[in-house]
DRENSEKOL-752918 format. One record per atom (N, C-alpha, C, O): residue number from 1; residue in one letter; atom name; x, y, z. Coordinates in steps of 0.1 Angstrom, whole numbers. Layout:
> NUM:A:CA:X:Y:Z .
...
END
This chain:
> 1:P:N:305:307:-236 .
> 1:P:CA:299:315:-246 .
> 1:P:C:284:312:-248 .
> 1:P:O:280:300:-246 .
> 2:P:N:276:322:-251 .
> 2:P:CA:261:320:-252 .
> 2:P:C:257:311:-264 .
> 2:P:O:246:306:-264 .
> 3:D:N:266:310:-275 .
> 3:D:CA:262:302:-286 .
> 3:D:C:265:287:-285 .
> 3:D:O:261:280:-294 .
> 4:Q:N:271:283:-274 .
> 4:Q:CA:273:269:-271 .
> 4:Q:C:264:264:-260 .
> 4:Q:O:261:271:-250 .
> 5:P:N:258:252:-262 .
> 5:P:CA:249:246:-252 .
> 5:P:C:257:243:-239 .
> 5:P:O:269:240:-240 .
> 6:P:N:251:245:-227 .
> 6:P:CA:258:242:-215 .
> 6:P:C:262:227:-214 .
> 6:P:O:254:218:-219 .
> 7:S:N:273:224:-208 .
> 7:S:CA:278:210:-208 .
> 7:S:C:271:202:-198 .
> 7:S:O:271:189:-198 .
> 8:H:N:263:208:-189 .
> 8:H:CA:256:201:-178 .
> 8:H:C:242:197:-182 .
> 8:H:O:235:191:-174 .
> 9:T:N:238:200:-194 .
> 9:T:CA:225:197:-199 .
> 9:T:C:223:181:-200 .
> 9:T:O:231:175:-207 .
> 10:P:N:214:175:-193 .
> 10:P:CA:213:161:-194 .
> 10:P:C:208:156:-208 .
> 10:P:O:199:162:-214 .
> 11:F:N:213:145:-212 .
> 11:F:CA:209:139:-224 .
> 11:F:C:197:131:-222 .
> 11:F:O:196:122:-213 .
> 12:L:N:186:133:-230 .
> 12:L:CA:174:126:-228 .
> 12:L:C:175:113:-237 .
> 12:L:O:175:114:-250 .
> 13:A:N:176:102:-231 .
> 13:A:CA:178:89:-239 .
> 13:A:C:165:82:-242 .
> 13:A:O:165:72:-248 .
> 14:G:N:154:87:-238 .
> 14:G:CA:141:81:-241 .
> 14:G:C:136:71:-231 .
> 14:G:O:141:71:-220 .
> 15:P:N:125:64:-234 .
> 15:P:CA:119:55:-225 .
> 15:P:C:128:43:-221 .
> 15:P:O:137:39:-229 .
> 16:Q:N:126:38:-209 .
> 16:Q:CA:133:27:-204 .
> 16:Q:C:123:16:-199 .
> 16:Q:O:112:19:-196 .
> 17:I:N:128:4:-199 .
> 17:I:CA:121:-7:-192 .
> 17:I:C:129:-11:-180 .
> 17:I:O:141:-13:-181 .
> 18:V:N:123:-11:-169 .
> 18:V:CA:129:-14:-156 .
> 18:V:C:124:-28:-152 .
> 18:V:O:112:-30:-151 .
> 19:L:N:133:-37:-150 .
> 19:L:CA:130:-51:-146 .
> 19:L:C:132:-53:-131 .
> 19:L:O:142:-49:-125 .
> 20:S:N:123:-60:-125 .
> 20:S:CA:124:-64:-111 .
> 20:S:C:120:-79:-111 .
> 20:S:O:109:-83:-114 .
> 21:V:N:130:-88:-109 .
> 21:V:CA:128:-102:-109 .
> 21:V:C:128:-108:-95 .
> 21:V:O:137:-105:-87 .
> 22:Y:N:117:-116:-93 .
> 22:Y:CA:116:-122:-79 .
> 22:Y:C:115:-137:-81 .
> 22:Y:O:112:-142:-91 .
> 23:G:N:119:-144:-70 .
> 23:G:CA:118:-159:-70 .
> 23:G:C:119:-164:-56 .
> 23:G:O:122:-156:-47 .
> 24:P:N:116:-176:-54 .
> 24:P:CA:116:-182:-40 .
> 24:P:C:131:-184:-35 .
> 24:P:O:140:-188:-43 .
> 25:D:N:132:-183:-22 .
> 25:D:CA:145:-186:-16 .
> 25:D:C:144:-200:-10 .
> 25:D:O:135:-207:-13 .
> 26:F:N:154:-204:-2 .
> 26:F:CA:155:-217:4 .
> 26:F:C:143:-221:12 .
> 26:F:O:138:-232:13 .
> 27:F:N:137:-210:19 .
> 27:F:CA:125:-213:28 .
> 27:F:C:112:-210:21 .
> 27:F:O:101:-212:27 .
> 28:G:N:112:-207:8 .
> 28:G:CA:100:-205:0 .
> 28:G:C:95:-191:1 .
> 28:G:O:84:-188:-5 .
> 29:H:N:103:-182:6 .
> 29:H:CA:99:-167:7 .
> 29:H:C:102:-161:-7 .
> 29:H:O:112:-165:-14 .
> 30:D:N:93:-153:-12 .
> 30:D:CA:95:-146:-24 .
> 30:D:C:105:-134:-22 .
> 30:D:O:102:-125:-15 .
> 31:V:N:117:-135:-28 .
> 31:V:CA:127:-125:-26 .
> 31:V:C:132:-120:-40 .
> 31:V:O:130:-126:-50 .
> 32:V:N:138:-108:-39 .
> 32:V:CA:143:-102:-52 .
> 32:V:C:155:-109:-57 .
> 32:V:O:164:-113:-49 .
> 33:R:N:155:-113:-70 .
> 33:R:CA:166:-120:-76 .
> 33:R:C:174:-110:-84 .
> 33:R:O:186:-113:-87 .
> 34:G:N:169:-99:-88 .
> 34:G:CA:177:-89:-95 .
> 34:G:C:169:-77:-101 .
> 34:G:O:157:-78:-103 .
> 35:Y:N:176:-66:-102 .
> 35:Y:CA:170:-54:-109 .
> 35:Y:C:179:-51:-121 .
> 35:Y:O:191:-54:-121 .
> 36:G:N:173:-44:-130 .
> 36:G:CA:180:-40:-142 .
> 36:G:C:172:-30:-150 .
> 36:G:O:159:-30:-148 .
> 37:A:N:178:-23:-159 .
> 37:A:CA:171:-13:-168 .
> 37:A:C:178:-13:-181 .
> 37:A:O:190:-15:-182 .
> 38:V:N:169:-10:-191 .
> 38:V:CA:175:-9:-205 .
> 38:V:C:166:2:-212 .
> 38:V:O:154:3:-210 .
> 39:H:N:173:10:-221 .
> 39:H:CA:166:20:-229 .
> 39:H:C:159:12:-241 .
> 39:H:O:165:3:-247 .
> 40:V:N:147:17:-244 .
> 40:V:CA:140:11:-256 .
> 40:V:C:146:17:-269 .
> 40:V:O:147:29:-269 .
> 41:P:N:150:9:-278 .
> 41:P:CA:156:14:-291 .
> 41:P:C:146:22:-299 .
> 41:P:O:134:20:-299 .
> 42:F:N:151:32:-306 .
> 42:F:CA:143:41:-315 .
> 42:F:C:142:36:-329 .
> 42:F:O:132:38:-335 .
> 43:T:N:152:30:-334 .
> 43:T:CA:153:26:-348 .
> 43:T:C:144:14:-351 .
> 43:T:O:144:4:-343 .
> 44:P:N:137:13:-362 .
> 44:P:CA:129:2:-366 .
> 44:P:C:138:-11:-367 .
> 44:P:O:149:-10:-371 .
> 45:G:N:131:-22:-364 .
> 45:G:CA:138:-35:-366 .
> 45:G:C:138:-43:-353 .
> 45:G:O:132:-39:-343 .
> 46:R:N:145:-54:-354 .
> 46:R:CA:146:-63:-342 .
> 46:R:C:159:-60:-335 .
> 46:R:O:170:-59:-341 .
> 47:H:N:158:-58:-322 .
> 47:H:CA:169:-55:-313 .
> 47:H:C:170:-64:-302 .
> 47:H:O:160:-67:-295 .
> 48:R:N:182:-69:-298 .
> 48:R:CA:184:-77:-286 .
> 48:R:C:193:-69:-277 .
> 48:R:O:203:-64:-281 .
> 49:R:N:189:-69:-264 .
> 49:R:CA:197:-62:-254 .
> 49:R:C:199:-71:-242 .
> 49:R:O:190:-78:-238 .
> 50:T:N:211:-72:-237 .
> 50:T:CA:215:-79:-226 .
> 50:T:C:216:-70:-214 .
> 50:T:O:223:-60:-214 .
> 51:I:N:208:-73:-203 .
> 51:I:CA:207:-64:-192 .
> 51:I:C:214:-70:-180 .
> 51:I:O:212:-81:-176 .
> 52:A:N:224:-63:-175 .
> 52:A:CA:231:-67:-163 .
> 52:A:C:222:-66:-151 .
> 52:A:O:217:-55:-148 .
> 53:M:N:220:-76:-143 .
> 53:M:CA:211:-76:-132 .
> 53:M:C:219:-74:-119 .
> 53:M:O:231:-79:-118 .
> 54:F:N:214:-68:-109 .
> 54:F:CA:220:-66:-96 .
> 54:F:C:210:-66:-85 .
> 54:F:O:198:-64:-87 .
> 55:V:N:215:-69:-73 .
> 55:V:CA:206:-69:-61 .
> 55:V:C:213:-61:-50 .
> 55:V:O:226:-61:-49 .
> 56:P:N:205:-53:-42 .
> 56:P:CA:211:-46:-31 .
> 56:P:C:215:-56:-20 .
> 56:P:O:209:-66:-18 .
> 57:E:N:226:-53:-13 .
> 57:E:CA:231:-61:-2 .
> 57:E:C:230:-54:12 .
> 57:E:O:231:-42:12 .
> 58:S:N:229:-62:22 .
> 58:S:CA:230:-57:36 .
> 58:S:C:244:-52:38 .
> 58:S:O:253:-58:32 .
> 59:T:N:246:-43:47 .
> 59:T:CA:259:-37:50 .
> 59:T:C:267:-45:60 .
> 59:T:O:279:-43:61 .
> 60:S:N:260:-53:69 .
> 60:S:CA:268:-60:79 .
> 60:S:C:264:-75:79 .
> 60:S:O:254:-79:74 .
> 61:R:N:273:-83:85 .
> 61:R:CA:270:-97:86 .
> 61:R:C:258:-100:94 .
> 61:R:O:250:-110:90 .
> 62:L:N:255:-93:104 .
> 62:L:CA:243:-95:112 .
> 62:L:C:230:-92:104 .
> 62:L:O:221:-100:105 .
> 63:Q:N:231:-81:97 .
> 63:Q:CA:219:-78:88 .
> 63:Q:C:217:-89:77 .
> 63:Q:O:206:-93:74 .
> 64:Q:N:228:-94:72 .
> 64:Q:CA:228:-104:62 .
> 64:Q:C:221:-117:67 .
> 64:Q:O:213:-123:61 .
> 65:F:N:226:-121:79 .
> 65:F:CA:220:-133:85 .
> 65:F:C:205:-131:89 .
> 65:F:O:197:-140:86 .
> 66:T:N:202:-120:94 .
> 66:T:CA:188:-117:98 .
> 66:T:C:179:-117:85 .
> 66:T:O:168:-122:85 .
> 67:S:N:184:-111:75 .
> 67:S:CA:177:-110:62 .
> 67:S:C:174:-124:57 .
> 67:S:O:163:-128:52 .
> 68:W:N:185:-133:57 .
> 68:W:CA:184:-146:52 .
> 68:W:C:174:-154:60 .
> 68:W:O:166:-162:55 .
> 69:L:N:174:-153:73 .
> 69:L:CA:166:-160:83 .
> 69:L:C:151:-156:81 .
> 69:L:O:142:-165:81 .
> 70:T:N:148:-143:80 .
> 70:T:CA:134:-139:80 .
> 70:T:C:129:-138:65 .
> 70:T:O:117:-137:64 .
> 71:G:N:137:-139:55 .
> 71:G:CA:133:-138:41 .
> 71:G:C:130:-124:37 .
> 71:G:O:124:-122:27 .
> 72:R:N:134:-115:45 .
> 72:R:CA:132:-100:42 .
> 72:R:C:145:-94:38 .
> 72:R:O:152:-89:46 .
> 73:R:N:149:-96:25 .
> 73:R:CA:161:-90:20 .
> 73:R:C:160:-76:16 .
> 73:R:O:149:-71:13 .
> 74:P:N:171:-69:15 .
> 74:P:CA:170:-55:10 .
> 74:P:C:164:-54:-4 .
> 74:P:O:167:-62:-13 .
> 75:E:N:155:-44:-6 .
> 75:E:CA:148:-41:-18 .
> 75:E:C:148:-26:-21 .
> 75:E:O:148:-18:-12 .
> 76:F:N:147:-23:-34 .
> 76:F:CA:144:-9:-37 .
> 76:F:C:129:-7:-38 .
> 76:F:O:122:-15:-44 .
> 77:T:N:124:3:-31 .
> 77:T:CA:110:6:-31 .
> 77:T:C:105:15:-42 .
> 77:T:O:94:15:-46 .
> 78:D:N:115:22:-48 .
> 78:D:CA:112:31:-59 .
> 78:D:C:119:26:-72 .
> 78:D:O:132:26:-72 .
> 79:P:N:112:23:-83 .
> 79:P:CA:119:18:-95 .
> 79:P:C:128:29:-101 .
> 79:P:O:136:26:-110 .
> 80:K:N:126:42:-98 .
> 80:K:CA:134:53:-103 .
> 80:K:C:149:51:-99 .
> 80:K:O:158:56:-106 .
> 81:V:N:151:45:-87 .
> 81:V:CA:165:43:-83 .
> 81:V:C:172:34:-93 .
> 81:V:O:184:36:-96 .
> 82:V:N:165:24:-98 .
> 82:V:CA:171:15:-108 .
> 82:V:C:173:23:-122 .
> 82:V:O:183:21:-128 .
> 83:A:N:162:30:-126 .
> 83:A:CA:162:37:-139 .
> 83:A:C:173:48:-140 .
> 83:A:O:180:49:-150 .
> 84:R:N:173:56:-129 .
> 84:R:CA:182:68:-130 .
> 84:R:C:196:65:-126 .
> 84:R:O:206:70:-132 .
> 85:G:N:198:56:-116 .
> 85:G:CA:211:53:-111 .
> 85:G:C:217:63:-101 .
> 85:G:O:227:61:-95 .
> 86:E:N:210:74:-99 .
> 86:E:CA:214:84:-89 .
> 86:E:C:213:78:-75 .
> 86:E:O:203:73:-72 .
> 87:G:N:224:80:-68 .
> 87:G:CA:224:75:-54 .
> 87:G:C:228:60:-53 .
> 87:G:O:231:55:-42 .
> 88:R:N:229:54:-65 .
> 88:R:CA:233:39:-64 .
> 88:R:C:247:37:-61 .
> 88:R:O:251:27:-56 .
> 89:E:N:256:48:-63 .
> 89:E:CA:270:46:-61 .
> 89:E:C:273:45:-46 .
> 89:E:O:283:40:-42 .
> 90:V:N:263:49:-37 .
> 90:V:CA:265:47:-23 .
> 90:V:C:257:35:-17 .
> 90:V:O:258:33:-5 .
> 91:T:N:251:27:-26 .
> 91:T:CA:244:15:-22 .
> 91:T:C:252:3:-26 .
> 91:T:O:257:2:-37 .
> 92:R:N:254:-6:-16 .
> 92:R:CA:261:-18:-19 .
> 92:R:C:252:-28:-27 .
> 92:R:O:241:-31:-23 .
> 93:V:N:257:-32:-38 .
> 93:V:CA:250:-41:-47 .
> 93:V:C:259:-52:-51 .
> 93:V:O:271:-51:-51 .
> 94:R:N:253:-63:-56 .
> 94:R:CA:260:-75:-61 .
> 94:R:C:255:-78:-74 .
> 94:R:O:243:-78:-77 .
> 95:S:N:264:-82:-84 .
> 95:S:CA:260:-86:-97 .
> 95:S:C:252:-99:-96 .
> 95:S:O:256:-108:-88 .
> 96:Q:N:242:-100:-104 .
> 96:Q:CA:233:-112:-102 .
> 96:Q:C:229:-118:-116 .
> 96:Q:O:218:-122:-118 .
> 97:G:N:238:-118:-125 .
> 97:G:CA:236:-124:-138 .
> 97:G:C:230:-114:-149 .
> 97:G:O:231:-102:-147 .
> 98:F:N:224:-120:-159 .
> 98:F:CA:220:-112:-171 .
> 98:F:C:206:-117:-175 .
> 98:F:O:202:-128:-173 .
> 99:V:N:199:-108:-181 .
> 99:V:CA:186:-111:-188 .
> 99:V:C:187:-105:-202 .
> 99:V:O:191:-94:-204 .
> 100:T:N:183:-113:-212 .
> 100:T:CA:183:-109:-226 .
> 100:T:C:168:-105:-230 .
> 100:T:O:159:-113:-228 .
> 101:V:N:167:-94:-236 .
> 101:V:CA:153:-89:-240 .
> 101:V:C:154:-86:-255 .
> 101:V:O:164:-81:-260 .
> 102:S:N:143:-90:-262 .
> 102:S:CA:142:-87:-276 .
> 102:S:C:131:-76:-279 .
> 102:S:O:120:-77:-273 .
> 103:F:N:134:-67:-287 .
> 103:F:CA:125:-56:-291 .
> 103:F:C:122:-57:-306 .
> 103:F:O:131:-60:-314 .
> 104:N:N:110:-56:-310 .
> 104:N:CA:106:-55:-324 .
> 104:N:C:100:-41:-325 .
> 104:N:O:88:-39:-322 .
> 105:V:N:107:-32:-331 .
> 105:V:CA:103:-18:-332 .
> 105:V:C:98:-15:-346 .
> 105:V:O:105:-19:-356 .
> 106:M:N:87:-9:-347 .
> 106:M:CA:81:-6:-360 .
> 106:M:C:82:9:-363 .
> 106:M:O:78:13:-374 .
END
């Protein structure tokens, strides 16, 4: 019916913070340690959010070994992949811990 909004209308959740965490590997190469995203709260006050971090993985054992040896591990080149989540269901990822963020909203 025309008086009801369409069910496929996307919900606009507001701004997000996208995290990309890097650190050294065994050989001293700077590699991605995790990606994550969180929506910024709208309501005034102090807010704590725990963000689940994840990293993309190689699809084969040979790629995993080559990545480990060269220090060139799989990375997302576009932060929108992390923020939107579209297409991530076909990407192999591994959980990589959590990051806690505090917001002070005025």
